Rosetta silent file (secondary structure, phi, psi, omega in degrees, C-alpha in Angstrom):
SEQUENCE: XXXXXXXXXXXXXXXXXXXXXXXXXXXXXXXXXXXXXXXXXXXXXXXXXXXXXXXXXXXXXXXXXXXXXXXXXXXXXXXXXXXXXXXXXX
SCORE:     score description
SCORE:     0.000 S_00000001
   1 L     0.000  141.833  173.955    9.926  -68.394   27.616 S_00000001
   2 L   -68.057  150.952 -175.451    6.565  -68.133   29.278 S_00000001
   3 H   -58.368  -43.601 -179.612    4.957  -71.512   30.004 S_00000001
   4 H   -64.720  -41.448  178.337    2.037  -70.947   27.609 S_00000001
   5 H   -64.063  -43.069 -179.302    4.313  -69.838   24.817 S_00000001
   6 H   -62.932  -48.445 -177.651    6.593  -72.823   25.387 S_00000001
   7 H   -67.547  -34.337  176.251    3.763  -75.368   25.381 S_00000001
   8 H   -63.963  -41.313  178.145    2.220  -73.749   22.311 S_00000001
   9 H   -67.092  -41.111 -179.750    5.510  -74.012   20.451 S_00000001
  10 H   -61.656  -42.773  178.354    6.010  -77.608   21.540 S_00000001
  11 H   -64.949  -41.621  178.376    2.568  -78.572   20.237 S_00000001
  12 H   -65.376  -41.549  179.890    3.169  -76.792   16.923 S_00000001
  13 H   -66.137  -43.995  178.952    6.602  -78.392   16.568 S_00000001
  14 H   -63.116  -39.919  178.233    5.269  -81.861   17.422 S_00000001
  15 H   -63.578  -42.244  178.184    2.444  -81.413   14.937 S_00000001
  16 H   -66.331  -39.326 -177.396    4.886  -80.397   12.199 S_00000001
  17 H   -72.323  -35.685 -178.370    7.214  -83.286   13.030 S_00000001
  18 H   -62.946  -26.031  178.067    4.495  -85.935   13.156 S_00000001
  19 L   -84.715    1.458 -177.931    3.783  -85.197    9.489 S_00000001
  20 L  -125.398   69.718 -177.982    7.454  -85.812    8.600 S_00000001
  21 H   -60.169  -21.578  177.384    8.276  -89.475    9.348 S_00000001
  22 H   -67.144  -16.439 -179.919   11.462  -89.112    7.292 S_00000001
  23 H  -105.427   -1.381 -176.379   12.802  -86.878   10.100 S_00000001
  24 H   -60.747  -46.438 -178.242   11.742  -88.954   13.110 S_00000001
  25 H   -66.175  -35.537  176.452   15.033  -90.824   13.469 S_00000001
  26 H   -64.834  -42.266  179.072   16.950  -87.559   13.088 S_00000001
  27 H   -62.506  -44.503  178.636   14.789  -85.941   15.778 S_00000001
  28 H   -63.563  -38.859  178.378   15.374  -88.846   18.182 S_00000001
  29 H   -63.972  -42.864 -179.703   19.114  -88.691   17.495 S_00000001
  30 H   -67.009  -35.645  175.269   19.186  -84.941   18.207 S_00000001
  31 H   -60.642  -44.892 -179.943   17.256  -85.412   21.447 S_00000001
  32 H   -64.899  -42.253 -177.506   19.885  -87.938   22.526 S_00000001
  33 H   -68.680  -39.857 -173.405   22.807  -85.734   21.418 S_00000001
  34 H   -91.070   -9.945 -178.180   21.505  -82.512   23.002 S_00000001
  35 L   -61.981  143.922  175.892   20.147  -83.938   26.261 S_00000001
  36 L   -58.356  144.359  173.570   21.829  -82.761   29.457 S_00000001
  37 L   -59.326  140.116 -179.609   24.292  -85.274   30.884 S_00000001
  38 L    54.746   39.510 -177.234   22.584  -87.443   33.512 S_00000001
  39 H   -59.409  -27.294 -177.973   19.197  -85.946   32.637 S_00000001
  40 H   -74.066   -8.641 -178.898   17.441  -88.822   34.389 S_00000001
  41 H   -94.668  -10.373 -175.923   18.894  -87.714   37.743 S_00000001
  42 L  -130.041  141.892  174.933   17.355  -84.208   37.809 S_00000001
  43 L   -61.096  140.596   14.119   13.836  -82.866   37.492 S_00000001
  44 L   -90.698   17.328  176.282   12.063  -82.615   35.122 S_00000001
  45 L    58.051   39.411  177.364   13.564  -86.041   34.250 S_00000001
  46 L  -126.461  147.236 -179.406   13.315  -85.398   30.509 S_00000001
  47 L   -79.323   70.307 -179.895   16.081  -85.542   27.909 S_00000001
  48 L  -109.411  154.530  178.321   16.081  -81.813   27.186 S_00000001
  49 L   -66.304  160.504  175.595   19.054  -79.561   26.469 S_00000001
  50 L   -58.555  140.260 -177.633   20.533  -77.368   29.165 S_00000001
  51 H   -57.667  -41.760 -179.742   18.530  -74.149   29.657 S_00000001
  52 H   -68.123  -35.445  175.454   21.578  -71.925   29.041 S_00000001
  53 H   -62.647  -47.495  178.920   22.401  -73.784   25.821 S_00000001
  54 H   -60.602  -42.714  179.011   18.851  -73.267   24.569 S_00000001
  55 H   -60.098  -46.158  177.770   18.973  -69.590   25.547 S_00000001
  56 H   -58.542  -46.153 -179.003   22.260  -69.164   23.658 S_00000001
  57 H   -64.461  -38.833  178.896   20.842  -70.871   20.561 S_00000001
  58 H   -68.091  -37.518  177.087   17.681  -68.718   20.658 S_00000001
  59 H   -65.639  -45.308 -178.378   19.745  -65.534   20.999 S_00000001
  60 H   -68.359  -28.035 -179.612   22.007  -66.479   18.090 S_00000001
  61 H   -85.412  -40.657 -170.567   19.015  -67.441   15.951 S_00000001
  62 H  -120.363   -6.962 -176.844   16.500  -64.705   16.807 S_00000001
  63 L    75.364 -167.461  178.164   18.373  -62.009   18.724 S_00000001
  64 L    73.339 -145.750 -174.651   16.896  -60.343   21.767 S_00000001
  65 L  -103.958    9.851  177.239   17.116  -61.889   25.209 S_00000001
  66 L    85.416   15.405 -179.717   16.664  -65.543   24.267 S_00000001
  67 L  -105.361   -0.277 -179.927   12.985  -65.789   25.152 S_00000001
  68 L   -67.277  142.082  175.315   11.621  -65.878   21.599 S_00000001
  69 L   -90.576  128.635  179.461    9.755  -69.028   20.617 S_00000001
  70 L   -70.376  161.866  174.935   11.030  -70.509   17.365 S_00000001
  71 L   -80.479  147.919  177.116    8.738  -71.345   14.490 S_00000001
  72 H   -59.582  -34.344  179.018    7.886  -75.004   13.974 S_00000001
  73 H   -64.135  -28.742  176.366    9.222  -74.625   10.431 S_00000001
  74 H   -67.324  -37.389  176.371   12.611  -73.707   11.935 S_00000001
  75 H   -62.464  -44.936 -179.491   12.676  -77.044   13.753 S_00000001
  76 H   -63.183  -42.461  177.816   11.955  -78.868   10.498 S_00000001
  77 H   -63.265  -41.627  178.387   14.695  -76.907    8.704 S_00000001
  78 H   -61.588  -44.392 -179.655   17.141  -77.680   11.540 S_00000001
  79 H   -66.136  -36.408  174.544   16.343  -81.395   11.368 S_00000001
  80 H   -61.355  -43.167  179.007   16.830  -81.382    7.589 S_00000001
  81 H   -62.240  -45.615  179.014   20.226  -79.760    8.146 S_00000001
  82 H   -61.054  -39.790 -179.835   21.142  -82.344   10.803 S_00000001
  83 H   -66.723  -38.438 -177.209   20.094  -85.177    8.504 S_00000001
  84 H   -81.125  -24.531 -172.505   22.142  -83.817    5.580 S_00000001
  85 H   -53.543  -45.869 -178.830   25.246  -82.842    7.585 S_00000001
  86 H   -58.351  -35.412  179.363   26.987  -86.272    7.610 S_00000001
  87 H   -74.029  -23.575  178.977   26.898  -86.425    3.801 S_00000001
  88 H   -75.047  -40.524 -175.959   28.317  -82.889    3.581 S_00000001
  89 H   -87.239   -5.371  173.251   31.333  -83.577    5.787 S_00000001
  90 L   117.497    0.000    0.000   32.161  -86.848    4.149 S_00000001
């Protein structure tokens, strides 16, 4: 993703999430679950998923070459799914 596109998506996603306090704990849990191992040892020193994992997820979700920026509404739908999943599996 281009830097401008990435930052634009992050702002839109954060704006959508800030209006959904019922999903905040789910979002924090997913950040912890998806963060690269030992993320604090490598720049950019943020708990973000591995770049190749994100690319794979973007390709499987949107097709193309994995550079598409997701919609903020997709993040909200994903977090709803993550929140509901434990009750689905038992």
